[in-house]
MARBA-3410 file (N, C-alpha, C, O; in Angstrom, 1 decimal):
100
-140.9,-37.7,154.3,-139.6,-36.9,154.3,-139.7,-35.7,153.3,-140.3,-35.9,152.3 ~ -139.2,-34.6,153.7,-139.2,-33.4,152.9,-138.3,-33.6,151.6,-137.4,-34.4,151.6 ~ -138.6,-32.8,150.6,-137.8,-32.8,149.4,-136.6,-32.0,149.6,-135.5,-32.3,148.9 ~ -136.6,-31.0,150.4,-135.5,-30.2,150.6,-135.2,-30.0,152.1,-136.1,-30.2,153.0 ~ -134.0,-29.6,152.5,-133.6,-29.4,153.8,-133.6,-27.9,154.1,-133.5,-27.1,153.2
-133.7,-27.6,155.4,-133.6,-26.2,155.8,-132.1,-25.8,156.0,-131.4,-26.6,156.6 ~ -131.8,-24.6,155.5,-130.4,-24.1,155.6,-130.3,-23.1,156.8,-131.1,-22.2,156.9 ~ -129.3,-23.3,157.6,-129.1,-22.4,158.7,-127.6,-22.0,158.6,-126.7,-22.8,158.5 ~ -127.4,-20.6,158.7,-126.1,-20.1,158.7,-125.6,-19.9,160.1,-126.2,-19.4,160.9 ~ -124.4,-20.4,160.4,-123.7,-20.2,161.7,-123.2,-18.7,161.6,-123.0,-18.1,160.6
-123.0,-18.2,162.8,-122.4,-16.8,162.9,-121.0,-16.8,162.2,-120.7,-15.8,161.5 ~ -120.3,-17.8,162.3,-119.0,-17.9,161.7,-119.1,-17.9,160.2,-118.3,-17.2,159.5 ~ -120.0,-18.7,159.6,-120.1,-18.8,158.2,-120.6,-17.4,157.6,-120.1,-16.9,156.6 ~ -121.5,-16.8,158.4,-122.0,-15.5,157.9,-120.9,-14.4,158.0,-120.8,-13.6,157.1 ~ -120.1,-14.5,159.0,-118.9,-13.6,159.1,-117.9,-13.8,158.0,-117.4,-12.9,157.4
-117.7,-15.1,157.7,-116.8,-15.4,156.6,-117.3,-14.9,155.3,-116.5,-14.3,154.5 ~ -118.6,-15.0,155.1,-119.2,-14.5,153.8,-119.1,-13.0,153.7,-118.7,-12.5,152.7 ~ -119.3,-12.3,154.8,-119.2,-10.8,154.8,-117.8,-10.4,154.5,-117.6,-9.4,153.8 ~ -116.8,-11.1,155.0,-115.4,-10.8,154.8,-115.0,-11.0,153.3,-114.3,-10.3,152.7 ~ -115.5,-12.1,152.8,-115.3,-12.4,151.3,-115.9,-11.4,150.4,-115.2,-10.9,149.5
-117.1,-11.0,150.7,-117.8,-10.0,149.9,-117.0,-8.6,150.0,-116.9,-8.0,149.0 ~ -116.6,-8.3,151.2,-115.9,-7.1,151.4,-114.6,-7.1,150.6,-114.2,-6.1,150.0 ~ -113.9,-8.2,150.7,-112.6,-8.4,149.9,-112.9,-8.2,148.4,-112.2,-7.5,147.7 ~ -113.9,-8.9,147.9,-114.3,-8.8,146.5,-114.6,-7.4,146.1,-114.3,-6.9,145.0 ~ -115.4,-6.7,147.0,-115.8,-5.3,146.7,-114.5,-4.4,146.6,-114.5,-3.5,145.8
-113.5,-4.7,147.4,-112.3,-3.8,147.5,-111.4,-4.1,146.3,-110.7,-3.3,145.8 ~ -111.4,-5.4,145.8,-110.3,-5.8,144.9,-110.8,-6.3,143.5,-110.0,-6.5,142.6 ~ -112.1,-6.5,143.4,-112.6,-7.1,142.1,-113.8,-6.3,141.6,-114.3,-5.4,142.3 ~ -114.3,-6.7,140.5,-115.4,-6.0,139.9,-116.8,-6.6,140.4,-116.8,-7.7,141.0 ~ -117.8,-5.9,140.0,-119.2,-6.4,140.4,-119.4,-7.7,139.7,-120.1,-8.6,140.2
-118.9,-7.9,138.5,-119.0,-9.2,137.8,-118.5,-10.3,138.6,-119.1,-11.4,138.6 ~ -117.3,-10.1,139.2,-116.7,-11.2,140.1,-117.5,-11.5,141.3,-117.7,-12.6,141.7 ~ -118.1,-10.4,141.9,-118.9,-10.6,143.1,-120.2,-11.4,142.7,-120.6,-12.3,143.4 ~ -120.8,-11.1,141.5,-122.0,-11.8,141.1,-121.6,-13.2,140.8,-122.4,-14.1,141.1 ~ -120.5,-13.5,140.2,-120.0,-14.8,139.8,-119.9,-15.7,141.1,-120.3,-16.8,141.2
-119.2,-15.1,142.1,-119.1,-15.8,143.4,-120.4,-16.1,144.0,-120.7,-17.2,144.5 ~ -121.3,-15.0,144.1,-122.6,-15.2,144.7,-123.4,-16.2,144.0,-124.1,-17.0,144.7 ~ -123.4,-16.2,142.7,-124.1,-17.2,141.9,-123.6,-18.6,142.2,-124.4,-19.6,142.3 ~ -122.3,-18.8,142.3,-121.8,-20.1,142.5,-122.1,-20.6,143.9,-122.4,-21.8,144.1 ~ -122.0,-19.7,144.9,-122.4,-20.0,146.3,-123.9,-20.4,146.3,-124.2,-21.5,146.9
-124.7,-19.7,145.7,-126.2,-20.0,145.7,-126.4,-21.4,145.0,-127.2,-22.1,145.5 ~ -125.7,-21.6,144.0,-125.8,-22.9,143.3,-125.4,-24.1,144.2,-126.1,-25.1,144.3 ~ -124.3,-23.9,144.9,-123.8,-25.0,145.8,-124.8,-25.2,146.9,-125.1,-26.3,147.3 ~ -125.3,-24.1,147.5,-126.3,-24.2,148.6,-127.6,-24.9,148.1,-128.2,-25.7,148.9 ~ -128.0,-24.6,146.9,-129.2,-25.2,146.4,-129.0,-26.7,146.2,-129.9,-27.5,146.5
-127.8,-27.2,145.8,-127.5,-28.6,145.7,-127.5,-29.2,147.1,-128.1,-30.3,147.3 ~ -126.9,-28.5,148.0,-126.9,-29.0,149.4,-128.3,-29.2,150.0,-128.7,-30.1,150.6 ~ -129.2,-28.1,149.7,-130.5,-28.1,150.2,-131.3,-29.4,149.7,-132.1,-30.0,150.4 ~ -131.1,-29.7,148.4,-131.8,-30.8,147.8,-131.2,-32.2,148.1,-131.9,-33.2,148.3 ~ -129.9,-32.2,148.2,-129.2,-33.5,148.4,-127.9,-33.3,149.1,-126.8,-33.3,148.5
-127.9,-33.2,150.4,-126.8,-32.8,151.2,-125.6,-33.8,151.2,-124.5,-33.5,151.5 ~ -125.9,-35.1,150.8,-124.9,-36.1,150.8,-124.1,-36.1,149.5,-123.2,-36.9,149.3 ~ -124.4,-35.2,148.6,-123.7,-35.1,147.3,-122.2,-34.8,147.5,-121.4,-35.4,146.8 ~ -121.9,-34.0,148.5,-120.5,-33.6,148.6,-119.8,-34.4,149.6,-120.4,-35.0,150.6 ~ -118.5,-34.6,149.5,-117.7,-35.5,150.4,-117.6,-35.0,151.8,-117.7,-33.8,152.1
-117.4,-36.0,152.7,-117.1,-35.7,154.1,-115.6,-35.1,154.2,-114.8,-35.5,153.4 ~ -115.4,-34.2,155.1,-114.1,-33.7,155.3,-113.2,-34.7,155.9,-113.6,-35.5,156.8 ~ -112.0,-34.8,155.4,-111.0,-35.8,155.9,-110.6,-35.4,157.3,-110.2,-36.3,158.1 ~ -110.5,-34.1,157.6,-110.1,-33.7,158.9,-111.2,-33.8,160.0,-110.9,-34.1,161.1 ~ -112.4,-33.5,159.6,-113.6,-33.6,160.5,-114.7,-34.3,159.8,-115.5,-33.7,159.1
-114.8,-35.6,159.9,-115.8,-36.4,159.2,-117.3,-36.0,159.5,-118.1,-36.4,158.8 ~ -117.5,-35.3,160.6,-118.9,-34.9,160.9,-119.3,-33.7,159.9,-120.5,-33.4,159.9 ~ -118.3,-33.2,159.2,-118.6,-32.1,158.3,-118.4,-32.5,156.8,-117.7,-33.5,156.6 ~ -119.2,-31.9,156.0,-119.0,-32.1,154.5,-118.5,-30.8,154.0,-118.6,-29.8,154.5 ~ -117.9,-31.0,152.8,-117.3,-29.8,152.2,-117.6,-29.7,150.7,-117.7,-30.7,150.0
-117.7,-28.5,150.2,-118.0,-28.2,148.8,-117.1,-27.1,148.4,-117.0,-26.0,149.0 ~ -116.3,-27.3,147.3,-115.5,-26.2,146.7,-116.4,-25.3,145.9,-116.9,-25.6,144.9 ~ -116.5,-24.1,146.4,-117.4,-23.0,145.8,-116.6,-22.4,144.7,-117.1,-22.3,143.5 ~ -115.3,-22.0,145.0,-114.4,-21.5,144.0,-113.1,-22.1,144.3,-112.9,-22.7,145.3 ~ -112.1,-21.8,143.5,-110.8,-22.4,143.8,-110.2,-21.8,145.1,-109.3,-22.4,145.6
-110.7,-20.7,145.5,-110.2,-20.1,146.8,-111.1,-20.2,148.0,-110.8,-19.8,149.1 ~ -112.3,-20.8,147.8,-113.3,-20.9,148.9,-114.0,-22.2,149.0,-114.5,-22.7,148.0 ~ -113.9,-22.8,150.2,-114.6,-24.1,150.4,-115.6,-23.9,151.5,-115.3,-23.3,152.6 ~ -116.8,-24.3,151.3,-117.9,-24.3,152.3,-118.0,-25.6,153.0,-118.0,-26.6,152.5 ~ -118.0,-25.5,154.4,-118.1,-26.6,155.2,-119.5,-26.6,155.9,-120.0,-25.5,156.3
-120.2,-27.7,155.9,-121.5,-27.8,156.5,-121.7,-29.1,157.2,-121.0,-30.1,157.0 ~ -122.8,-29.1,158.0,-123.1,-30.3,158.8,-124.6,-30.6,158.6,-125.4,-29.7,158.6 ~ -124.9,-31.9,158.5,-126.3,-32.3,158.3,-126.8,-32.7,159.7,-126.2,-33.6,160.4 ~ -127.9,-32.1,160.2,-128.5,-32.5,161.5,-130.0,-32.7,161.3,-130.8,-31.8,161.4 ~ -130.3,-34.0,160.9,-131.7,-34.3,160.6,-132.1,-33.6,159.3,-131.5,-33.9,158.3
-133.2,-32.8,159.4,-133.6,-32.1,158.2,-133.0,-30.7,158.1,-133.4,-29.9,157.3 ~ -132.0,-30.4,159.0,-131.4,-29.1,159.0,-130.0,-29.3,158.4,-129.3,-30.3,158.6 ~ -129.6,-28.3,157.7,-128.2,-28.2,157.2,-127.6,-26.9,157.8,-128.1,-25.8,157.6 ~ -126.6,-27.1,158.6,-125.9,-25.9,159.2,-124.6,-25.6,158.4,-123.7,-26.4,158.4 ~ -124.6,-24.4,157.9,-123.4,-23.9,157.2,-122.4,-23.5,158.3,-122.7,-22.5,159.0
-121.3,-24.2,158.4,-120.4,-23.9,159.5,-119.4,-22.8,159.2,-119.2,-21.9,160.0 ~ -118.8,-22.9,158.0,-117.8,-21.8,157.6,-117.5,-21.9,156.1,-117.7,-22.9,155.5 ~ -117.1,-20.7,155.6,-116.5,-20.6,154.3,-115.0,-20.3,154.5,-114.7,-19.3,155.0 ~ -114.2,-21.3,154.1,-112.8,-21.2,154.3,-112.1,-20.7,153.1,-112.2,-21.3,152.0 ~ -111.3,-19.7,153.2,-110.4,-19.2,152.1,-109.2,-20.1,152.1,-108.4,-20.2,153.0
-109.1,-20.9,151.0,-108.0,-21.9,150.9,-106.6,-21.4,150.9,-105.6,-22.1,150.9 ~ -106.5,-20.0,150.7,-105.2,-19.4,150.8,-104.7,-19.2,152.2,-103.5,-18.8,152.4 ~ -105.5,-19.4,153.2,-105.2,-19.3,154.6,-104.4,-20.5,155.1,-104.3,-21.6,154.4 ~ -103.8,-20.4,156.2,-103.1,-21.5,156.9,-104.2,-22.6,157.2,-105.1,-22.3,157.9 ~ -104.0,-23.8,156.7,-105.0,-24.8,157.0,-105.2,-25.1,158.5,-106.3,-25.7,158.9
-104.3,-24.7,159.4,-104.5,-24.9,160.8,-105.7,-24.1,161.3,-106.2,-24.5,162.4 ~ -106.1,-23.1,160.6,-107.2,-22.3,161.0,-108.5,-23.1,161.0,-109.5,-22.7,161.6 ~ -108.5,-24.1,160.2,-109.7,-25.0,160.1,-109.9,-25.7,161.4,-111.1,-26.1,161.6 ~ -108.9,-26.0,162.1,-109.0,-26.7,163.4,-109.7,-25.9,164.5,-110.0,-26.5,165.5 ~ -109.8,-24.6,164.3,-110.4,-23.8,165.4,-111.9,-23.8,165.3,-112.5,-23.1,166.1
END
């Protein structure tokens, strides 16, 4: 068995990330963008090494979730040796958007 898992970004997760970065560029400093990016990278590295570290989602048990920042939660799915990043959810949004 491999020591690490392969990470795959879904189109939705990549789109979420682009929107977050755009928002940060419009409203925050480069320092905040770097802080977010560093924290996201740290979380993804933990997932890559040990995907079961983070809890299963109560709404969708097939997904796991990690709080990246107080406003952003990353949802992912483990599929064999692959980790699929499903979405980065802005927790200030309507939670019903998670169901889509």
